[in-house]
mmCIF file of the protein (N, C-alpha, C, O) and its ligand, coordinates in Angstrom:
data_MODEL
# 
_entry.id   MODEL 
# 
loop_
_entity.id 
_entity.type 
_entity.pdbx_number_of_molecules 
1 polymer     1 
2 non-polymer 1 
# 
_entity_poly.entity_id                      1 
_entity_poly.type                           'polypeptide(L)' 
_entity_poly.nstd_linkage                   no 
_entity_poly.nstd_monomer                   no 
_entity_poly.pdbx_seq_one_letter_code       MTVVDPVCKMKLDEKDARFKSEYKGKMYYFCALSDKKKFDENPEKYIKS 
_entity_poly.pdbx_seq_one_letter_code_can   MTVVDPVCKMKLDEKDARFKSEYKGKMYYFCALSDKKKFDENPEKYIKS 
_entity_poly.pdbx_strand_id                 A 
# 
loop_
_entity_poly_seq.entity_id 
_entity_poly_seq.num 
_entity_poly_seq.mon_id 
_entity_poly_seq.hetero 
1 1  MET n 
1 2  THR n 
1 3  VAL n 
1 4  VAL n 
1 5  ASP n 
1 6  PRO n 
1 7  VAL n 
1 8  CYS n 
1 9  LYS n 
1 10 MET n 
1 11 LYS n 
1 12 LEU n 
1 13 ASP n 
1 14 GLU n 
1 15 LYS n 
1 16 ASP n 
1 17 ALA n 
1 18 ARG n 
1 19 PHE n 
1 20 LYS n 
1 21 SER n 
1 22 GLU n 
1 23 TYR n 
1 24 LYS n 
1 25 GLY n 
1 26 LYS n 
1 27 MET n 
1 28 TYR n 
1 29 TYR n 
1 30 PHE n 
1 31 CYS n 
1 32 ALA n 
1 33 LEU n 
1 34 SER n 
1 35 ASP n 
1 36 LYS n 
1 37 LYS n 
1 38 LYS n 
1 39 PHE n 
1 40 ASP n 
1 41 GLU n 
1 42 ASN n 
1 43 PRO n 
1 44 GLU n 
1 45 LYS n 
1 46 TYR n 
1 47 ILE n 
1 48 LYS n 
1 49 SER n 
# 
loop_
_struct_asym.id 
_struct_asym.entity_id 
A 1 
B 2 
# 
loop_
_chem_comp.id 
_chem_comp.type 
_chem_comp.mon_nstd_flag 
ALA 'L-peptide linking' y 
ARG 'L-peptide linking' y 
ASN 'L-peptide linking' y 
ASP 'L-peptide linking' y 
CYS 'L-peptide linking' y 
GLU 'L-peptide linking' y 
GLY 'peptide linking'   y 
ILE 'L-peptide linking' y 
LEU 'L-peptide linking' y 
LYS 'L-peptide linking' y 
MET 'L-peptide linking' y 
PHE 'L-peptide linking' y 
PRO 'L-peptide linking' y 
SER 'L-peptide linking' y 
THR 'L-peptide linking' y 
TYR 'L-peptide linking' y 
VAL 'L-peptide linking' y 
ZN  non-polymer         . 
# 
_pdbx_entity_nonpoly.entity_id   2 
_pdbx_entity_nonpoly.name        ? 
_pdbx_entity_nonpoly.comp_id     ZN 
# 
_pdbx_nonpoly_scheme.asym_id         B 
_pdbx_nonpoly_scheme.entity_id       2 
_pdbx_nonpoly_scheme.mon_id          ZN 
_pdbx_nonpoly_scheme.ndb_seq_num     1 
_pdbx_nonpoly_scheme.pdb_seq_num     101 
_pdbx_nonpoly_scheme.auth_seq_num    101 
_pdbx_nonpoly_scheme.pdb_mon_id      ZN 
_pdbx_nonpoly_scheme.auth_mon_id     ZN 
_pdbx_nonpoly_scheme.pdb_strand_id   A 
_pdbx_nonpoly_scheme.pdb_ins_code    . 
# 
loop_
_atom_site.group_PDB 
_atom_site.id 
_atom_site.type_symbol 
_atom_site.label_atom_id 
_atom_site.label_alt_id 
_atom_site.label_comp_id 
_atom_site.label_asym_id 
_atom_site.label_entity_id 
_atom_site.label_seq_id 
_atom_site.pdbx_PDB_ins_code 
_atom_site.Cartn_x 
_atom_site.Cartn_y 
_atom_site.Cartn_z 
_atom_site.occupancy 
_atom_site.B_iso_or_equiv 
_atom_site.pdbx_formal_charge 
_atom_site.auth_seq_id 
_atom_site.auth_comp_id 
_atom_site.auth_asym_id 
_atom_site.auth_atom_id 
_atom_site.pdbx_PDB_model_num 
ATOM   1   N  N  . MET A 1 1  ? -13.593 -4.779  -4.611 1.00 0.00 ? 1   MET A N  1 
ATOM   2   C  CA . MET A 1 1  ? -13.270 -3.510  -3.755 1.00 0.00 ? 1   MET A CA 1 
ATOM   3   C  C  . MET A 1 1  ? -11.957 -2.851  -4.269 1.00 0.00 ? 1   MET A C  1 
ATOM   4   O  O  . MET A 1 1  ? -10.897 -3.475  -4.314 1.00 0.00 ? 1   MET A O  1 
ATOM   5   N  N  . THR A 1 2  ? -12.087 -1.561  -4.652 1.00 0.00 ? 2   THR A N  1 
ATOM   6   C  CA . THR A 1 2  ? -11.057 -0.992  -5.129 1.00 0.00 ? 2   THR A CA 1 
ATOM   7   C  C  . THR A 1 2  ? -10.260 -0.208  -3.990 1.00 0.00 ? 2   THR A C  1 
ATOM   8   O  O  . THR A 1 2  ? -10.815 0.476   -3.130 1.00 0.00 ? 2   THR A O  1 
ATOM   9   N  N  . VAL A 1 3  ? -8.929  -0.394  -4.098 1.00 0.00 ? 3   VAL A N  1 
ATOM   10  C  CA . VAL A 1 3  ? -7.993  0.325   -2.968 1.00 0.00 ? 3   VAL A CA 1 
ATOM   11  C  C  . VAL A 1 3  ? -6.863  1.215   -3.692 1.00 0.00 ? 3   VAL A C  1 
ATOM   12  O  O  . VAL A 1 3  ? -6.602  1.088   -4.889 1.00 0.00 ? 3   VAL A O  1 
ATOM   13  N  N  . VAL A 1 4  ? -6.300  2.021   -2.939 1.00 0.00 ? 4   VAL A N  1 
ATOM   14  C  CA . VAL A 1 4  ? -5.297  2.784   -3.547 1.00 0.00 ? 4   VAL A CA 1 
ATOM   15  C  C  . VAL A 1 4  ? -3.970  2.495   -2.869 1.00 0.00 ? 4   VAL A C  1 
ATOM   16  O  O  . VAL A 1 4  ? -3.795  2.526   -1.651 1.00 0.00 ? 4   VAL A O  1 
ATOM   17  N  N  . ASP A 1 5  ? -2.984  2.190   -3.857 1.00 0.00 ? 5   ASP A N  1 
ATOM   18  C  CA . ASP A 1 5  ? -1.518  1.905   -3.596 1.00 0.00 ? 5   ASP A CA 1 
ATOM   19  C  C  . ASP A 1 5  ? -1.161  3.338   -2.836 1.00 0.00 ? 5   ASP A C  1 
ATOM   20  O  O  . ASP A 1 5  ? -1.358  4.347   -3.514 1.00 0.00 ? 5   ASP A O  1 
ATOM   21  N  N  . PRO A 1 6  ? -0.714  3.496   -1.648 1.00 0.00 ? 6   PRO A N  1 
ATOM   22  C  CA . PRO A 1 6  ? -0.419  4.686   -1.053 1.00 0.00 ? 6   PRO A CA 1 
ATOM   23  C  C  . PRO A 1 6  ? 0.936   5.201   -1.551 1.00 0.00 ? 6   PRO A C  1 
ATOM   24  O  O  . PRO A 1 6  ? 1.174   6.398   -1.392 1.00 0.00 ? 6   PRO A O  1 
ATOM   25  N  N  . VAL A 1 7  ? 1.778   4.474   -2.092 1.00 0.00 ? 7   VAL A N  1 
ATOM   26  C  CA . VAL A 1 7  ? 3.043   4.991   -2.600 1.00 0.00 ? 7   VAL A CA 1 
ATOM   27  C  C  . VAL A 1 7  ? 2.871   5.769   -3.845 1.00 0.00 ? 7   VAL A C  1 
ATOM   28  O  O  . VAL A 1 7  ? 3.246   6.941   -3.875 1.00 0.00 ? 7   VAL A O  1 
ATOM   29  N  N  . CYS A 1 8  ? 2.251   5.119   -5.029 1.00 0.00 ? 8   CYS A N  1 
ATOM   30  C  CA . CYS A 1 8  ? 2.173   5.603   -6.318 1.00 0.00 ? 8   CYS A CA 1 
ATOM   31  C  C  . CYS A 1 8  ? 0.759   6.151   -6.605 1.00 0.00 ? 8   CYS A C  1 
ATOM   32  O  O  . CYS A 1 8  ? 0.587   6.775   -7.652 1.00 0.00 ? 8   CYS A O  1 
ATOM   33  N  N  . LYS A 1 9  ? -0.139  5.985   -5.851 1.00 0.00 ? 9   LYS A N  1 
ATOM   34  C  CA . LYS A 1 9  ? -1.532  6.417   -5.870 1.00 0.00 ? 9   LYS A CA 1 
ATOM   35  C  C  . LYS A 1 9  ? -2.321  5.524   -7.053 1.00 0.00 ? 9   LYS A C  1 
ATOM   36  O  O  . LYS A 1 9  ? -3.321  6.078   -7.510 1.00 0.00 ? 9   LYS A O  1 
ATOM   37  N  N  . MET A 1 10 ? -2.029  4.378   -7.529 1.00 0.00 ? 10  MET A N  1 
ATOM   38  C  CA . MET A 1 10 ? -2.464  3.885   -8.438 1.00 0.00 ? 10  MET A CA 1 
ATOM   39  C  C  . MET A 1 10 ? -3.739  3.047   -7.649 1.00 0.00 ? 10  MET A C  1 
ATOM   40  O  O  . MET A 1 10 ? -3.693  2.571   -6.515 1.00 0.00 ? 10  MET A O  1 
ATOM   41  N  N  . LYS A 1 11 ? -4.815  3.021   -8.547 1.00 0.00 ? 11  LYS A N  1 
ATOM   42  C  CA . LYS A 1 11 ? -5.861  2.215   -7.974 1.00 0.00 ? 11  LYS A CA 1 
ATOM   43  C  C  . LYS A 1 11 ? -5.759  0.803   -8.433 1.00 0.00 ? 11  LYS A C  1 
ATOM   44  O  O  . LYS A 1 11 ? -5.490  0.488   -9.592 1.00 0.00 ? 11  LYS A O  1 
ATOM   45  N  N  . LEU A 1 12 ? -6.004  -0.083  -7.400 1.00 0.00 ? 12  LEU A N  1 
ATOM   46  C  CA . LEU A 1 12 ? -6.022  -1.577  -7.614 1.00 0.00 ? 12  LEU A CA 1 
ATOM   47  C  C  . LEU A 1 12 ? -7.192  -2.006  -7.255 1.00 0.00 ? 12  LEU A C  1 
ATOM   48  O  O  . LEU A 1 12 ? -7.968  -1.236  -6.690 1.00 0.00 ? 12  LEU A O  1 
ATOM   49  N  N  . ASP A 1 13 ? -7.569  -3.455  -7.545 1.00 0.00 ? 13  ASP A N  1 
ATOM   50  C  CA . ASP A 1 13 ? -8.463  -4.018  -7.127 1.00 0.00 ? 13  ASP A CA 1 
ATOM   51  C  C  . ASP A 1 13 ? -7.857  -4.946  -6.110 1.00 0.00 ? 13  ASP A C  1 
ATOM   52  O  O  . ASP A 1 13 ? -6.846  -5.602  -6.360 1.00 0.00 ? 13  ASP A O  1 
ATOM   53  N  N  . GLU A 1 14 ? -8.494  -4.988  -4.958 1.00 0.00 ? 14  GLU A N  1 
ATOM   54  C  CA . GLU A 1 14 ? -7.878  -5.583  -3.710 1.00 0.00 ? 14  GLU A CA 1 
ATOM   55  C  C  . GLU A 1 14 ? -7.624  -7.157  -3.927 1.00 0.00 ? 14  GLU A C  1 
ATOM   56  O  O  . GLU A 1 14 ? -6.831  -7.742  -3.189 1.00 0.00 ? 14  GLU A O  1 
ATOM   57  N  N  . LYS A 1 15 ? -8.256  -7.776  -4.869 1.00 0.00 ? 15  LYS A N  1 
ATOM   58  C  CA . LYS A 1 15 ? -8.018  -9.263  -5.082 1.00 0.00 ? 15  LYS A CA 1 
ATOM   59  C  C  . LYS A 1 15 ? -6.964  -9.214  -6.061 1.00 0.00 ? 15  LYS A C  1 
ATOM   60  O  O  . LYS A 1 15 ? -6.342  -10.274 -6.135 1.00 0.00 ? 15  LYS A O  1 
ATOM   61  N  N  . ASP A 1 16 ? -6.582  -8.304  -6.831 1.00 0.00 ? 16  ASP A N  1 
ATOM   62  C  CA . ASP A 1 16 ? -5.308  -8.309  -7.774 1.00 0.00 ? 16  ASP A CA 1 
ATOM   63  C  C  . ASP A 1 16 ? -4.193  -7.931  -7.059 1.00 0.00 ? 16  ASP A C  1 
ATOM   64  O  O  . ASP A 1 16 ? -3.123  -8.305  -7.540 1.00 0.00 ? 16  ASP A O  1 
ATOM   65  N  N  . ALA A 1 17 ? -4.148  -7.166  -5.840 1.00 0.00 ? 17  ALA A N  1 
ATOM   66  C  CA . ALA A 1 17 ? -2.956  -6.812  -5.185 1.00 0.00 ? 17  ALA A CA 1 
ATOM   67  C  C  . ALA A 1 17 ? -2.268  -7.805  -4.646 1.00 0.00 ? 17  ALA A C  1 
ATOM   68  O  O  . ALA A 1 17 ? -2.836  -8.490  -3.795 1.00 0.00 ? 17  ALA A O  1 
ATOM   69  N  N  . ARG A 1 18 ? -0.997  -8.083  -4.993 1.00 0.00 ? 18  ARG A N  1 
ATOM   70  C  CA . ARG A 1 18 ? -0.118  -8.917  -4.655 1.00 0.00 ? 18  ARG A CA 1 
ATOM   71  C  C  . ARG A 1 18 ? 0.743   -8.643  -3.480 1.00 0.00 ? 18  ARG A C  1 
ATOM   72  O  O  . ARG A 1 18 ? 1.300   -9.494  -2.786 1.00 0.00 ? 18  ARG A O  1 
ATOM   73  N  N  . PHE A 1 19 ? 0.782   -7.504  -3.355 1.00 0.00 ? 19  PHE A N  1 
ATOM   74  C  CA . PHE A 1 19 ? 1.775   -7.026  -2.020 1.00 0.00 ? 19  PHE A CA 1 
ATOM   75  C  C  . PHE A 1 19 ? 0.911   -6.083  -1.197 1.00 0.00 ? 19  PHE A C  1 
ATOM   76  O  O  . PHE A 1 19 ? 0.231   -5.138  -1.596 1.00 0.00 ? 19  PHE A O  1 
ATOM   77  N  N  . LYS A 1 20 ? 1.091   -6.562  0.081  1.00 0.00 ? 20  LYS A N  1 
ATOM   78  C  CA . LYS A 1 20 ? 0.247   -5.821  1.163  1.00 0.00 ? 20  LYS A CA 1 
ATOM   79  C  C  . LYS A 1 20 ? 1.199   -5.728  2.271  1.00 0.00 ? 20  LYS A C  1 
ATOM   80  O  O  . LYS A 1 20 ? 2.161   -6.488  2.382  1.00 0.00 ? 20  LYS A O  1 
ATOM   81  N  N  . SER A 1 21 ? 0.892   -4.699  3.166  1.00 0.00 ? 21  SER A N  1 
ATOM   82  C  CA . SER A 1 21 ? 1.490   -4.468  4.432  1.00 0.00 ? 21  SER A CA 1 
ATOM   83  C  C  . SER A 1 21 ? 0.449   -4.067  5.395  1.00 0.00 ? 21  SER A C  1 
ATOM   84  O  O  . SER A 1 21 ? -0.508  -3.349  5.104  1.00 0.00 ? 21  SER A O  1 
ATOM   85  N  N  . GLU A 1 22 ? 0.709   -4.612  6.660  1.00 0.00 ? 22  GLU A N  1 
ATOM   86  C  CA . GLU A 1 22 ? -0.361  -4.127  7.742  1.00 0.00 ? 22  GLU A CA 1 
ATOM   87  C  C  . GLU A 1 22 ? 0.418   -2.963  8.530  1.00 0.00 ? 22  GLU A C  1 
ATOM   88  O  O  . GLU A 1 22 ? 1.584   -3.122  8.892  1.00 0.00 ? 22  GLU A O  1 
ATOM   89  N  N  . TYR A 1 23 ? -0.168  -2.002  8.727  1.00 0.00 ? 23  TYR A N  1 
ATOM   90  C  CA . TYR A 1 23 ? 0.495   -0.996  9.520  1.00 0.00 ? 23  TYR A CA 1 
ATOM   91  C  C  . TYR A 1 23 ? -0.632  -0.373  10.560 1.00 0.00 ? 23  TYR A C  1 
ATOM   92  O  O  . TYR A 1 23 ? -1.703  0.136   10.230 1.00 0.00 ? 23  TYR A O  1 
ATOM   93  N  N  . LYS A 1 24 ? -0.129  -0.539  11.865 1.00 0.00 ? 24  LYS A N  1 
ATOM   94  C  CA . LYS A 1 24 ? -1.108  0.116   12.821 1.00 0.00 ? 24  LYS A CA 1 
ATOM   95  C  C  . LYS A 1 24 ? -2.556  -0.596  12.627 1.00 0.00 ? 24  LYS A C  1 
ATOM   96  O  O  . LYS A 1 24 ? -3.578  0.085   12.705 1.00 0.00 ? 24  LYS A O  1 
ATOM   97  N  N  . GLY A 1 25 ? -2.596  -1.694  12.426 1.00 0.00 ? 25  GLY A N  1 
ATOM   98  C  CA . GLY A 1 25 ? -3.870  -2.503  12.229 1.00 0.00 ? 25  GLY A CA 1 
ATOM   99  C  C  . GLY A 1 25 ? -4.713  -2.230  10.947 1.00 0.00 ? 25  GLY A C  1 
ATOM   100 O  O  . GLY A 1 25 ? -5.857  -2.654  10.784 1.00 0.00 ? 25  GLY A O  1 
ATOM   101 N  N  . LYS A 1 26 ? -4.001  -1.458  10.040 1.00 0.00 ? 26  LYS A N  1 
ATOM   102 C  CA . LYS A 1 26 ? -4.770  -1.303  8.781  1.00 0.00 ? 26  LYS A CA 1 
ATOM   103 C  C  . LYS A 1 26 ? -3.942  -1.910  7.522  1.00 0.00 ? 26  LYS A C  1 
ATOM   104 O  O  . LYS A 1 26 ? -2.712  -1.868  7.494  1.00 0.00 ? 26  LYS A O  1 
ATOM   105 N  N  . MET A 1 27 ? -4.622  -2.402  6.622  1.00 0.00 ? 27  MET A N  1 
ATOM   106 C  CA . MET A 1 27 ? -3.888  -3.088  5.361  1.00 0.00 ? 27  MET A CA 1 
ATOM   107 C  C  . MET A 1 27 ? -3.812  -2.172  4.372  1.00 0.00 ? 27  MET A C  1 
ATOM   108 O  O  . MET A 1 27 ? -4.729  -1.393  4.109  1.00 0.00 ? 27  MET A O  1 
ATOM   109 N  N  . TYR A 1 28 ? -2.549  -2.225  3.683  1.00 0.00 ? 28  TYR A N  1 
ATOM   110 C  CA . TYR A 1 28 ? -2.222  -1.295  2.649  1.00 0.00 ? 28  TYR A CA 1 
ATOM   111 C  C  . TYR A 1 28 ? -1.886  -2.229  1.503  1.00 0.00 ? 28  TYR A C  1 
ATOM   112 O  O  . TYR A 1 28 ? -1.268  -3.280  1.676  1.00 0.00 ? 28  TYR A O  1 
ATOM   113 N  N  . TYR A 1 29 ? -2.313  -1.810  0.339  1.00 0.00 ? 29  TYR A N  1 
ATOM   114 C  CA . TYR A 1 29 ? -2.052  -2.708  -0.853 1.00 0.00 ? 29  TYR A CA 1 
ATOM   115 C  C  . TYR A 1 29 ? -1.171  -2.005  -1.871 1.00 0.00 ? 29  TYR A C  1 
ATOM   116 O  O  . TYR A 1 29 ? -1.325  -0.794  -2.029 1.00 0.00 ? 29  TYR A O  1 
ATOM   117 N  N  . PHE A 1 30 ? -0.233  -2.686  -2.597 1.00 0.00 ? 30  PHE A N  1 
ATOM   118 C  CA . PHE A 1 30 ? 0.615   -2.310  -3.461 1.00 0.00 ? 30  PHE A CA 1 
ATOM   119 C  C  . PHE A 1 30 ? 0.523   -2.886  -4.840 1.00 0.00 ? 30  PHE A C  1 
ATOM   120 O  O  . PHE A 1 30 ? 0.094   -4.028  -5.001 1.00 0.00 ? 30  PHE A O  1 
ATOM   121 N  N  . CYS A 1 31 ? 0.944   -2.075  -5.923 1.00 0.00 ? 31  CYS A N  1 
ATOM   122 C  CA . CYS A 1 31 ? 1.204   -2.723  -7.119 1.00 0.00 ? 31  CYS A CA 1 
ATOM   123 C  C  . CYS A 1 31 ? 2.400   -3.425  -7.505 1.00 0.00 ? 31  CYS A C  1 
ATOM   124 O  O  . CYS A 1 31 ? 2.495   -4.172  -8.479 1.00 0.00 ? 31  CYS A O  1 
ATOM   125 N  N  . ALA A 1 32 ? 3.475   -3.084  -6.525 1.00 0.00 ? 32  ALA A N  1 
ATOM   126 C  CA . ALA A 1 32 ? 4.742   -3.676  -6.931 1.00 0.00 ? 32  ALA A CA 1 
ATOM   127 C  C  . ALA A 1 32 ? 5.337   -3.887  -5.547 1.00 0.00 ? 32  ALA A C  1 
ATOM   128 O  O  . ALA A 1 32 ? 4.859   -3.372  -4.536 1.00 0.00 ? 32  ALA A O  1 
ATOM   129 N  N  . LEU A 1 33 ? 6.422   -4.685  -5.561 1.00 0.00 ? 33  LEU A N  1 
ATOM   130 C  CA . LEU A 1 33 ? 7.252   -4.914  -4.258 1.00 0.00 ? 33  LEU A CA 1 
ATOM   131 C  C  . LEU A 1 33 ? 8.125   -3.775  -4.001 1.00 0.00 ? 33  LEU A C  1 
ATOM   132 O  O  . LEU A 1 33 ? 8.503   -3.516  -2.859 1.00 0.00 ? 33  LEU A O  1 
ATOM   133 N  N  . SER A 1 34 ? 8.461   -3.082  -5.022 1.00 0.00 ? 34  SER A N  1 
ATOM   134 C  CA . SER A 1 34 ? 9.158   -1.836  -4.897 1.00 0.00 ? 34  SER A CA 1 
ATOM   135 C  C  . SER A 1 34 ? 8.405   -0.842  -3.927 1.00 0.00 ? 34  SER A C  1 
ATOM   136 O  O  . SER A 1 34 ? 8.877   -0.331  -2.912 1.00 0.00 ? 34  SER A O  1 
ATOM   137 N  N  . ASP A 1 35 ? 7.206   -0.683  -4.418 1.00 0.00 ? 35  ASP A N  1 
ATOM   138 C  CA . ASP A 1 35 ? 6.212   0.154   -3.609 1.00 0.00 ? 35  ASP A CA 1 
ATOM   139 C  C  . ASP A 1 35 ? 6.092   -0.437  -2.122 1.00 0.00 ? 35  ASP A C  1 
ATOM   140 O  O  . ASP A 1 35 ? 6.104   0.326   -1.157 1.00 0.00 ? 35  ASP A O  1 
ATOM   141 N  N  . LYS A 1 36 ? 5.989   -1.688  -1.991 1.00 0.00 ? 36  LYS A N  1 
ATOM   142 C  CA . LYS A 1 36 ? 5.877   -2.033  -0.566 1.00 0.00 ? 36  LYS A CA 1 
ATOM   143 C  C  . LYS A 1 36 ? 6.984   -1.829  0.202  1.00 0.00 ? 36  LYS A C  1 
ATOM   144 O  O  . LYS A 1 36 ? 6.868   -1.471  1.375  1.00 0.00 ? 36  LYS A O  1 
ATOM   145 N  N  . LYS A 1 37 ? 8.095   -2.021  -0.337 1.00 0.00 ? 37  LYS A N  1 
ATOM   146 C  CA . LYS A 1 37 ? 9.402   -1.728  0.390  1.00 0.00 ? 37  LYS A CA 1 
ATOM   147 C  C  . LYS A 1 37 ? 9.495   -0.361  0.703  1.00 0.00 ? 37  LYS A C  1 
ATOM   148 O  O  . LYS A 1 37 ? 9.996   -0.035  1.779  1.00 0.00 ? 37  LYS A O  1 
ATOM   149 N  N  . LYS A 1 38 ? 9.045   0.557   -0.155 1.00 0.00 ? 38  LYS A N  1 
ATOM   150 C  CA . LYS A 1 38 ? 9.315   2.084   0.292  1.00 0.00 ? 38  LYS A CA 1 
ATOM   151 C  C  . LYS A 1 38 ? 8.260   2.294   1.296  1.00 0.00 ? 38  LYS A C  1 
ATOM   152 O  O  . LYS A 1 38 ? 8.554   3.072   2.204  1.00 0.00 ? 38  LYS A O  1 
ATOM   153 N  N  . PHE A 1 39 ? 7.126   1.775   1.319  1.00 0.00 ? 39  PHE A N  1 
ATOM   154 C  CA . PHE A 1 39 ? 6.207   1.969   2.372  1.00 0.00 ? 39  PHE A CA 1 
ATOM   155 C  C  . PHE A 1 39 ? 6.707   1.362   3.815  1.00 0.00 ? 39  PHE A C  1 
ATOM   156 O  O  . PHE A 1 39 ? 6.621   1.935   4.902  1.00 0.00 ? 39  PHE A O  1 
ATOM   157 N  N  . ASP A 1 40 ? 7.175   0.236   3.591  1.00 0.00 ? 40  ASP A N  1 
ATOM   158 C  CA . ASP A 1 40 ? 7.620   -0.589  4.963  1.00 0.00 ? 40  ASP A CA 1 
ATOM   159 C  C  . ASP A 1 40 ? 8.975   0.259   5.484  1.00 0.00 ? 40  ASP A C  1 
ATOM   160 O  O  . ASP A 1 40 ? 9.346   0.047   6.638  1.00 0.00 ? 40  ASP A O  1 
ATOM   161 N  N  . GLU A 1 41 ? 9.631   1.101   4.756  1.00 0.00 ? 41  GLU A N  1 
ATOM   162 C  CA . GLU A 1 41 ? 10.838  1.874   5.311  1.00 0.00 ? 41  GLU A CA 1 
ATOM   163 C  C  . GLU A 1 41 ? 10.175  2.984   6.037  1.00 0.00 ? 41  GLU A C  1 
ATOM   164 O  O  . GLU A 1 41 ? 10.551  3.370   7.144  1.00 0.00 ? 41  GLU A O  1 
ATOM   165 N  N  . ASN A 1 42 ? 9.251   3.447   5.429  1.00 0.00 ? 42  ASN A N  1 
ATOM   166 C  CA . ASN A 1 42 ? 8.857   4.798   6.180  1.00 0.00 ? 42  ASN A CA 1 
ATOM   167 C  C  . ASN A 1 42 ? 7.265   5.090   5.816  1.00 0.00 ? 42  ASN A C  1 
ATOM   168 O  O  . ASN A 1 42 ? 6.864   5.929   5.009  1.00 0.00 ? 42  ASN A O  1 
ATOM   169 N  N  . PRO A 1 43 ? 6.521   4.257   6.552  1.00 0.00 ? 43  PRO A N  1 
ATOM   170 C  CA . PRO A 1 43 ? 5.067   4.320   6.466  1.00 0.00 ? 43  PRO A CA 1 
ATOM   171 C  C  . PRO A 1 43 ? 4.475   5.574   6.574  1.00 0.00 ? 43  PRO A C  1 
ATOM   172 O  O  . PRO A 1 43 ? 3.674   5.953   5.719  1.00 0.00 ? 43  PRO A O  1 
ATOM   173 N  N  . GLU A 1 44 ? 4.862   6.441   7.783  1.00 0.00 ? 44  GLU A N  1 
ATOM   174 C  CA . GLU A 1 44 ? 4.165   7.663   7.903  1.00 0.00 ? 44  GLU A CA 1 
ATOM   175 C  C  . GLU A 1 44 ? 4.276   8.700   6.746  1.00 0.00 ? 44  GLU A C  1 
ATOM   176 O  O  . GLU A 1 44 ? 3.444   9.590   6.568  1.00 0.00 ? 44  GLU A O  1 
ATOM   177 N  N  . LYS A 1 45 ? 5.307   8.517   6.029  1.00 0.00 ? 45  LYS A N  1 
ATOM   178 C  CA . LYS A 1 45 ? 5.293   9.451   4.865  1.00 0.00 ? 45  LYS A CA 1 
ATOM   179 C  C  . LYS A 1 45 ? 4.331   9.246   3.873  1.00 0.00 ? 45  LYS A C  1 
ATOM   180 O  O  . LYS A 1 45 ? 4.060   10.142  3.074  1.00 0.00 ? 45  LYS A O  1 
ATOM   181 N  N  . TYR A 1 46 ? 3.788   8.149   3.847  1.00 0.00 ? 46  TYR A N  1 
ATOM   182 C  CA . TYR A 1 46 ? 2.701   7.687   2.955  1.00 0.00 ? 46  TYR A CA 1 
ATOM   183 C  C  . TYR A 1 46 ? 1.299   7.703   3.380  1.00 0.00 ? 46  TYR A C  1 
ATOM   184 O  O  . TYR A 1 46 ? 0.376   7.454   2.604  1.00 0.00 ? 46  TYR A O  1 
ATOM   185 N  N  . ILE A 1 47 ? 1.138   8.010   4.669  1.00 0.00 ? 47  ILE A N  1 
ATOM   186 C  CA . ILE A 1 47 ? -0.121  7.933   5.287  1.00 0.00 ? 47  ILE A CA 1 
ATOM   187 C  C  . ILE A 1 47 ? -0.432  9.382   5.715  1.00 0.00 ? 47  ILE A C  1 
ATOM   188 O  O  . ILE A 1 47 ? 0.299   10.129  6.366  1.00 0.00 ? 47  ILE A O  1 
ATOM   189 N  N  . LYS A 1 48 ? -1.759  9.650   5.182  1.00 0.00 ? 48  LYS A N  1 
ATOM   190 C  CA . LYS A 1 48 ? -2.488  11.000  5.746  1.00 0.00 ? 48  LYS A CA 1 
ATOM   191 C  C  . LYS A 1 48 ? -3.558  10.462  6.418  1.00 0.00 ? 48  LYS A C  1 
ATOM   192 O  O  . LYS A 1 48 ? -4.530  10.022  5.804  1.00 0.00 ? 48  LYS A O  1 
ATOM   193 N  N  . SER A 1 49 ? -3.459  10.450  7.946  1.00 0.00 ? 49  SER A N  1 
ATOM   194 C  CA . SER A 1 49 ? -4.696  10.262  8.682  1.00 0.00 ? 49  SER A CA 1 
ATOM   195 C  C  . SER A 1 49 ? -5.564  11.416  8.648  1.00 0.00 ? 49  SER A C  1 
ATOM   196 O  O  . SER A 1 49 ? -6.647  11.391  9.233  1.00 0.00 ? 49  SER A O  1 
HETATM 197 ZN ZN . ZN  B 2 .  ? 2.472   1.352   -6.823 1.00 0.00 2 101 ZN  A ZN 1 
# 
């Protein structure tokens, strides 16, 4: 399953995504720890519902 890193918009394979965060019941995947940290600091900035 392909997922999109919400911070840098890179496409990732879910099974290759080493960094993830759950926010409001939804899982988000990241290519790098730095992206995960940015997301965790301000999730709303990266989420478009
Ligand atoms: Zn990224």
